[in-house]
C-alpha positions in Angstrom: -17.2 23.9 -15.5 -20.0 24.5 -13.0 -20.8 22.1 -10.2 -24.3 22.1 -8.9 -24.4 22.4 -5.2 -26.3 24.1 -2.4 -27.3 27.6 -3.2 -26.1 30.3 -0.8 -26.9 34.1 -0.9 -25.3 36.9 0.8 -25.5 40.7 0.3 -21.9 40.7 -0.8 -22.4 38.0 -3.4 -21.8 39.1 -6.9 -23.7 38.0 -10.0 -22.2 37.2 -13.4 -19.9 39.7 -15.1 -21.1 42.0 -17.8 -20.8 40.6 -21.3 -20.7 42.4 -24.6 -20.8 40.7 -28.0 -20.1 37.3 -26.5 -17.0 38.4 -24.6 -16.5 39.9 -21.2 -17.6 43.5 -21.2 -15.3 45.7 -19.2 -17.4 48.5 -17.8 -14.6 50.9 -17.0 -14.4 53.8 -19.4 -10.7 54.7 -19.3 -8.7 54.3 -22.5 -6.4 51.9 -20.7 -9.2 49.6 -19.8 -10.7 49.9 -23.3 -7.3 48.8 -24.7 -7.2 45.9 -22.2 -10.7 44.8 -23.2 -9.7 45.0 -26.9 -6.6 43.0 -26.3 -8.5 40.3 -24.4 -11.0 40.1 -27.2 -8.2 39.7 -29.8 -6.6 36.9 -27.6 -9.9 35.1 -27.3 -10.5 35.3 -31.0 -7.0 34.2 -31.9 -6.9 31.2 -29.5 -10.5 30.2 -30.3 -11.2 29.7 -26.6 -14.8 29.6 -25.3 -15.2 31.2 -21.9 -17.5 30.6 -19.0 -18.1 32.3 -15.6 -19.9 30.9 -12.6 -20.8 32.0 -9.1 -20.8 28.9 -7.0 -23.0 30.6 -4.3 -25.9 31.8 -6.6 -25.3 29.2 -9.5 -25.4 32.2 -11.9 -23.5 31.2 -15.0 -22.5 33.0 -18.2 -21.2 31.5 -21.5 -19.7 33.4 -24.5 -20.5 33.0 -28.2 -17.4 30.8 -28.9 -18.4 28.4 -26.0 -21.8 27.9 -27.7 -20.3 27.8 -31.2 -18.0 24.9 -30.5 -21.1 22.9 -29.6 -22.9 24.0 -32.8 -25.2 26.6 -31.3 -25.7 30.3 -31.4 -25.4 32.0 -28.0 -29.1 32.8 -27.9 -29.9 29.1 -28.1 -28.1 28.3 -24.9 -29.9 29.2 -21.6 -27.5 30.5 -19.0 -28.1 27.6 -16.6 -26.0 24.9 -15.1 -28.0 22.3 -16.9 -26.9 23.8 -20.2 -23.4 22.5 -19.4 -24.0 19.4 -17.3 -26.7 17.9 -19.6 -24.3 18.0 -22.5 -21.3 16.4 -20.7 -21.0 12.7 -21.6 -22.5 10.6 -18.7 -19.3 8.5 -18.4 -17.1 11.6 -18.1 -19.3 13.7 -15.7 -18.2 12.0 -12.4 -14.5 12.6 -13.0 -15.2 16.1 -14.1 -17.3 16.8 -10.9 -14.5 15.4 -8.8 -11.9 17.7 -10.4 -14.1 20.8 -9.8 -14.8 19.8 -6.2 -11.0 19.3 -5.6 -10.4 22.9 -6.7 -13.3 24.3 -4.8 -12.1 22.6 -1.6 -8.6 23.9 -2.1 -6.8 20.6 -3.0 -5.6 21.9 -6.4 -4.4 25.3 -7.6 -6.2 25.0 -10.9 -9.2 23.1 -12.3 -8.4 21.1 -15.5 -10.4 18.2 -17.1 -10.9 16.7 -20.5 -14.4 15.5 -21.2 -16.8 14.9 -24.1 -19.7 17.2 -24.8 -22.6 16.6 -27.1 -22.7 18.7 -30.3 -25.9 20.1 -31.6 -25.8 17.5 -34.5 -25.4 14.6 -32.0 -21.7 13.8 -32.1 -19.3 14.2 -29.2 -16.7 17.0 -29.0 -13.6 16.6 -26.8 -13.3 19.6 -24.6 -10.2 20.7 -22.5 -11.9 22.6 -19.6 -9.7 24.8 -17.5 -10.5 27.4 -14.8 -9.8 28.7 -11.3 -11.5 30.6 -8.5 -10.7 34.3 -9.0 -12.8 35.9 -6.2 -14.0 34.9 -2.7 -16.3 36.7 -0.3 -15.4 37.8 3.2 -16.2 34.3 4.5 -13.7 32.8 2.0 -16.5 31.3 -0.1 -15.8 31.3 -3.9 -18.1 33.8 -5.7 -16.4 33.8 -9.0 -15.1 30.7 -10.8 -14.0 31.5 -14.4 -12.5 29.3 -17.1 -12.2 28.4 -20.7 -13.2 25.6 -23.1 -10.9 24.4 -25.9 -12.0 22.0 -28.6 -9.3 19.4 -28.8 -11.3 16.8 -30.8 -8.8 16.7 -33.6 -6.0 16.0 -31.3 -7.9 13.3 -29.3 -9.0 11.6 -32.5 -5.4 11.6 -33.8 -4.2 10.1 -30.6 -7.0 7.5 -30.7 -6.1 6.6 -34.3 -2.4 6.4 -33.4 -3.2 4.2 -30.4 -5.5 1.9 -32.5 -2.7 1.7 -35.1 -0.1 0.7 -32.5 -2.5 -1.9 -31.0 -3.2 -3.2 -34.5 0.5 -3.4 -35.2 1.1 -5.3 -32.0 -1.7 -7.7 -32.8 -0.2 -8.2 -36.3 3.3 -8.8 -34.9 1.9 -11.2 -32.3 0.2 -13.2 -35.1 3.4 -13.1 -37.1 5.3 -14.3 -34.0 2.9 -17.3 -33.7 3.3 -18.1 -37.4 7.1 -17.9 -37.2 7.5 -19.6 -33.9 5.4 -22.6 -34.9 7.7 -23.8 -37.7 10.8 -22.6 -35.7 9.8 -24.9 -32.9 9.6 -27.7 -35.5 13.0 -26.8 -37.0 14.8 -26.6 -33.6 13.1 -29.7 -32.4 14.2 -31.7 -35.5 17.7 -30.3 -35.1 17.7 -31.5 -31.5 16.5 -34.9 -32.5 19.2 -35.0 -35.2 21.9 -34.1 -32.7 21.0 -37.2 -30.6 21.8 -39.5 -33.6 25.3 -40.8 -34.4 26.8 -37.8 -36.2 30.4 -37.0 -37.0 32.1 -34.1 -35.3 31.6 -32.0 -38.4 27.9 -32.8 -38.6 27.5 -32.0 -34.9 29.1 -28.6 -35.5 26.7 -27.9 -38.3 23.8 -29.0 -36.2 25.0 -26.7 -33.4 25.2 -23.7 -35.8 21.7 -24.4 -37.0 20.4 -24.5 -33.4 22.2 -21.3 -32.6 20.8 -19.5 -35.7 17.3 -20.6 -34.7 17.8 -19.3 -31.2 19.0 -16.0 -32.6 15.9 -15.8 -34.8 13.7 -16.4 -31.7 15.5 -13.6 -29.9 15.0 -11.3 -32.9 11.2 -12.0 -32.8 11.2 -11.1 -29.1 13.0 -7.9 -29.8 10.5 -6.8 -32.5 7.6 -7.6 -30.3 9.1 -5.9 -27.2 9.8 -2.8 -29.3 6.2 -2.7 -30.4 4.9 -3.2 -26.9 7.2 -0.4 -25.7 5.9 2.0 -28.4 2.4 1.1 -27.2 3.3 1.6 -23.6 2.5 -2.0 -22.8 5.8 -3.2 -21.4 5.2 -4.8 -18.0 7.8 -4.5 -15.2 7.3 -7.0 -12.4 9.6 -6.6 -9.4 10.5 -9.4 -7.1 13.5 -10.4 -5.0 16.5 -11.1 -7.2 19.8 -12.6 -6.1 21.9 -10.0 -8.0 25.4 -11.6 -7.9 24.0 -14.9 -9.0 22.2 -13.1 -11.9 25.4 -11.4 -13.0 27.4 -14.6 -13.0 24.6 -16.4 -14.9 24.3 -13.6 -17.6 28.1 -13.5 -18.1 28.2 -17.2 -18.4 25.8 -17.1 -21.4 28.5 -15.5 -23.5 31.6 -17.2 -22.1 31.7 -19.8 -24.8 31.6 -17.2 -27.6 34.2 -15.2 -25.8 36.6 -18.1 -25.5 36.1 -18.9 -29.2 37.4 -15.4 -29.9 40.1 -15.6 -27.3 38.5 -12.7 -25.2 38.9 -12.4 -21.5 35.6 -12.1 -19.5 35.7 -10.1 -16.3 33.1 -9.6 -13.6 33.6 -6.9 -10.9 31.0 -6.6 -8.1 31.6 -3.9 -5.5 31.4 -5.4 -2.0 28.7 -2.8 -1.1 26.3 -4.2 -3.8 23.5 -6.0 -1.9 23.0 -9.7 -2.3 19.3 -9.3 -3.0 17.5 -6.5 -4.7 13.9 -5.8 -5.8 13.9 -6.0 -9.6 12.4 -7.6 -12.7 14.7 -10.5 -13.2 13.7 -11.2 -16.8 14.0 -7.5 -18.0 17.3 -7.0 -16.2 18.7 -10.1 -17.8 17.4 -8.9 -21.1 19.2 -5.6 -20.9 22.5 -7.0 -19.7 22.4 -9.9 -22.2 21.8 -7.5 -25.1 24.8 -5.3 -24.0 27.1 -8.3 -23.5 26.0 -9.8 -26.9 27.0 -6.6 -28.7 30.2 -6.4 -26.8 31.3 -9.9 -27.8 30.1 -9.3 -31.4 32.1 -6.2 -31.9 35.3 -7.1 -30.0 38.0 -8.9 -31.8 40.7 -8.8 -29.1 41.1 -7.9 -25.5 38.4 -8.2 -22.9 34.7 -7.7 -21.9 34.0 -6.4 -18.4 30.6 -6.5 -16.5 30.6 -4.5 -13.3 28.1 -3.4 -10.6 28.5 -0.8 -7.9 26.3 1.4 -5.8 25.2 4.8 -7.2 23.1 7.7 -5.9 19.5 6.4 -5.8 20.3 2.8 -6.8 22.9 0.8 -8.6 25.2 1.3 -11.6 26.0 -1.4 -14.1 28.7 -1.1 -16.7 29.4 -3.3 -19.8 32.8 -2.3 -21.2 34.8 -3.7 -24.1 37.9 -3.2 -26.1 36.1 -3.5 -29.4 35.9 -1.3 -32.5 34.2 1.5 -30.8 32.0 4.3 -32.3 32.9 7.8 -33.5 29.4 9.1 -33.1 27.2 7.2 -30.6 24.7 10.1 -30.2 21.8 8.3 -31.8 22.7 4.7 -31.0 19.6 4.2 -28.8 17.3 5.4 -31.6 15.3 2.6 -33.4 16.6 1.2 -36.7 20.0 3.1 -36.3 23.3 1.3 -36.7 26.4 2.9 -35.2 28.1 5.4 -37.5 31.6 6.4 -38.0 33.3 3.0 -37.9 33.9 1.4 -41.2 34.7 -2.0 -39.8 31.4 -2.2 -37.8 29.2 -4.8 -39.5 25.8 -3.5 -40.6 23.9 -6.5 -39.3 20.8 -6.8 -37.2 17.6 -4.7 -37.1 19.0 -1.8 -35.1 16.3 -2.5 -32.5 18.4 -4.1 -29.7 19.8 -0.9 -28.1 16.5 0.9 -28.7 14.8 -1.8 -26.6 17.6 -1.6 -24.0 16.9 2.1 -23.7 13.1 1.6 -23.4 13.5 -1.1 -20.8 15.9 1.0 -18.8 13.4 3.8 -18.7 10.5 1.4 -18.0 12.5 0.2 -14.9 12.8 3.8 -13.8 16.4 4.2 -14.9 18.5 5.3 -17.8 21.4 4.2 -20.0 24.3 6.1 -21.6 27.4 5.2 -23.6 31.0 6.5 -24.0 32.9 5.2 -27.0 36.1 5.8 -29.1 36.9 4.2 -32.4 39.6 1.5 -32.0 39.5 1.8 -28.2 36.1 0.4 -27.2 32.8 1.3 -25.7 31.4 1.5 -22.2 27.6 1.3 -21.6 26.4 2.6 -18.2 23.1 1.5 -16.9 21.6 3.3 -13.8 18.7 1.7 -12.1 16.8 2.6 -8.9 17.3 -0.8 -7.3 17.0 -1.2 -3.6 18.1 -3.9 -1.3 15.5 -6.4 -0.2 15.5 -9.3 2.2 16.2 -12.8 0.8 13.0 -14.8 0.3 12.5 -18.1 2.1 14.6 -20.8 0.5 12.6 -22.8 -2.0 13.6 -26.4 -2.9 15.3 -26.4 -6.3 13.6 -28.7 -8.8 15.8 -31.7 -9.6 16.2 -33.0 -13.1 13.4 -35.5 -13.7 14.4 -39.1 -13.2 13.5 -41.1 -16.3 11.7 -43.7 -14.2 9.4 -40.9 -12.9 8.3 -40.3 -16.5 8.4 -43.9 -17.8 4.9 -44.7 -16.4 3.2 -41.7 -17.9 0.4 -41.9 -20.4 0.4 -38.6 -22.3 -2.2 -37.1 -24.6 -0.9 -34.4 -27.0 -3.2 -32.0 -29.0 -1.1 -30.5 -31.8 -2.3 -29.5 -35.2 1.1 -28.9 -36.9 2.4 -32.1 -38.5 6.1 -31.3 -38.0 5.6 -30.4 -34.4 3.8 -33.7 -34.0 6.9 -35.4 -35.1 9.0 -33.3 -32.7 6.7 -34.2 -29.8 6.9 -37.9 -30.7 10.7 -37.7 -30.8 10.9 -35.9 -27.5 8.5 -38.2 -25.6 7.9 -41.5 -27.2 11.1 -43.2 -26.0 10.6 -42.0 -22.5 6.9 -42.5 -21.6 4.6 -45.5 -21.3 2.1 -44.3 -23.9 1.7 -41.3 -26.2 -1.4 -40.4 -28.2 -1.4 -37.4 -30.5 -4.6 -35.7 -31.9 -4.9 -32.9 -34.4 -7.4 -30.6 -32.8 -8.8 -29.3 -29.5 -12.1 -30.9 -30.3 -10.5 -34.3 -30.8 -8.7 -33.9 -27.4 -12.1 -33.2 -25.7 -13.7 -36.2 -27.4 -10.7 -38.4 -26.5 -10.9 -37.4 -22.9 -14.7 -37.9 -22.9 -14.4 -41.5 -24.1 -11.2 -42.6 -22.4 -10.0 -39.8 -20.0 -8.9 -42.2 -17.3 -6.2 -43.6 -19.7 -4.1 -40.4 -19.5 -2.0 -38.9 -16.8 -1.0 -35.6 -18.4 -2.4 -33.6 -21.4 -0.2 -31.3 -23.5 -2.3 -28.8 -25.4 -1.3 -26.5 -28.2 -3.3 -23.3 -27.9 -4.1 -22.2 -31.5 -5.8 -25.1 -33.3 -8.7 -25.4 -35.8 -12.2 -26.3 -34.6 -11.5 -25.5 -31.0 -8.7 -23.4 -29.4 -6.6 -25.0 -26.7 -7.9 -22.8 -23.9 -11.5 -23.7 -24.9 -10.7 -27.4 -25.1 -9.0 -27.2 -21.7 -12.1 -25.6 -20.2 -14.3 -28.2 -21.7 -12.1 -31.0 -20.3 -12.3 -29.3 -16.8 -16.1 -28.9 -17.2 -16.4 -32.7 -17.9 -14.8 -33.4 -14.5 -11.2 -34.3 -15.5 -8.5 -33.1 -13.2 -5.3 -34.3 -15.0 -2.5 -31.7 -15.3 -2.8 -29.8 -18.6 0.3 -28.2 -20.0 -0.3 -25.4 -22.5 2.3 -25.3 -25.3 2.1 -21.9 -27.1 3.9 -20.1 -29.8 2.0 -16.9 -29.0 3.6 -13.8 -27.5 1.8 -13.5 -24.1 -1.8 -13.2 -25.2 -2.7 -16.9 -25.2 -0.7 -17.5 -22.1 -2.5 -14.7 -20.3 -5.8 -16.0 -21.6 -5.0 -19.5 -20.4 -4.0 -18.3 -16.9 -7.2 -16.3 -16.7 -9.3 -19.3 -17.6 -7.6 -21.3 -14.8 -7.7 -24.4 -16.9 -4.0 -25.0 -17.4 -1.6 -26.3 -14.8 1.5 -24.8 -16.5 2.5 -23.0 -19.7 5.5 -23.8 -21.9 6.5 -21.3 -24.6 7.6 -22.5 -28.0 10.3 -23.1 -29.1 11.3 -25.3 -26.2 14.0 -27.9 -25.8 13.4 -31.5 -24.7 15.0 -30.8 -21.3 12.5 -28.0 -20.6 9.6 -30.3 -21.5 10.9 -33.2 -19.4 11.6 -30.8 -16.5 8.0 -29.5 -16.6 6.5 -33.0 -17.0 8.5 -34.2 -14.0 7.0 -31.4 -11.9 3.4 -32.1 -13.1 3.4 -35.9 -13.3 1.7 -37.9 -10.6 4.1 -40.4 -8.9 4.2 -44.0 -10.1 1.7 -46.2 -8.4 
């Protein structure tokens, strides 16, 4: 729509076009032009477009009846002035709208297009899709006719906002559910780990290992559901950094070697010599995709082999995960959510059907794509294409060593944890290894303990979601009181609390539940002050 600017006049400047009954009036009298005018009128009526016409040199502007109607007015209520438009545009939307108009006037864009809100006569805001272009210039190249249309897209925008709000609400609900599931899961896996360190028979150790594996599977399932929700919301984050690719491939394949050996399957890794040693990629997401594909390959292969390969491809790298498993007769919709493979009677109908849908979403989020070829009884081959480029190796960083027990044995640790089972787990993980351990139930109790006896503790472990005072608020209060001990955030949340903690700057490190004793001790070894 119009942009107020310096007014220029010239004998060759033209005013607004003739208008008739709220539409452009074509002054030519031939039957052909009457037919064209009638056709234009019918198109405008059928498409419900409002029209405007503006001379940027004289600021003369004309609106039609539909333009006024979509704002709740009759045409005779709207003065033909620039202010009739600009005063009705939402103040927050006006700068971007002006910028888009200016870009077209200056020749940077072929067309003008902008979505903005305009005030309706009754006070509410109408979403307008505004489009136009310069259709006439004078002998000096200055635009003297800028014409366009308004389309009321309020219903579409409101539907999109509702869908977005629904997706965000679903993600918040799933994040809450994740916290509520991960909290007891951390307790279960922690108790299982404690049980495994007692004098068990071989059969009992096997059962404990199965429980631990099932718990880990449940944790991965929760991650899948949350990742799928985030992908649907467009909130998946890809963070590229230098990745040692051959090392990553060896590591991922090693995760499934035990399961493959148990099924007598051969595991093969083929890396083309032209594959770079270091690439710029999201380490976590690449591992997630390849792990999901390898997990399925092992699950659905009874005999033969699993092969993971990497080779250069146009525009990046190609990864393949091939197996000699049951295969699929119709893999056409295998990447759709909630779909299990069809056409193979022996394929177990287990899982949520989200794994490959997430793989597909992650591949696209990383700028690539994934495809599959499969034959029943022969096997499947998943091909992942990613635009990964070689990058220099980063400076070598010292690898953290496993913490020596004597480095932890002098520690005095304060733990804030409201869940009774997780309190037992924390005691079991730490009590035999540290000098002193004090457990409180809430963030407020942690603040009060530090206020009265803060110098007694070397490290604080803080759950984030607690009654009375959240862990991040408690950590900030402890910092505000002048205490500088390392604070380790232990969270069952999916990202939100960890991000909040990092933003607050109060935590030294974050450990996500469920975690093993080894991970806790490793982190404490890095945070703990040395023995005096």
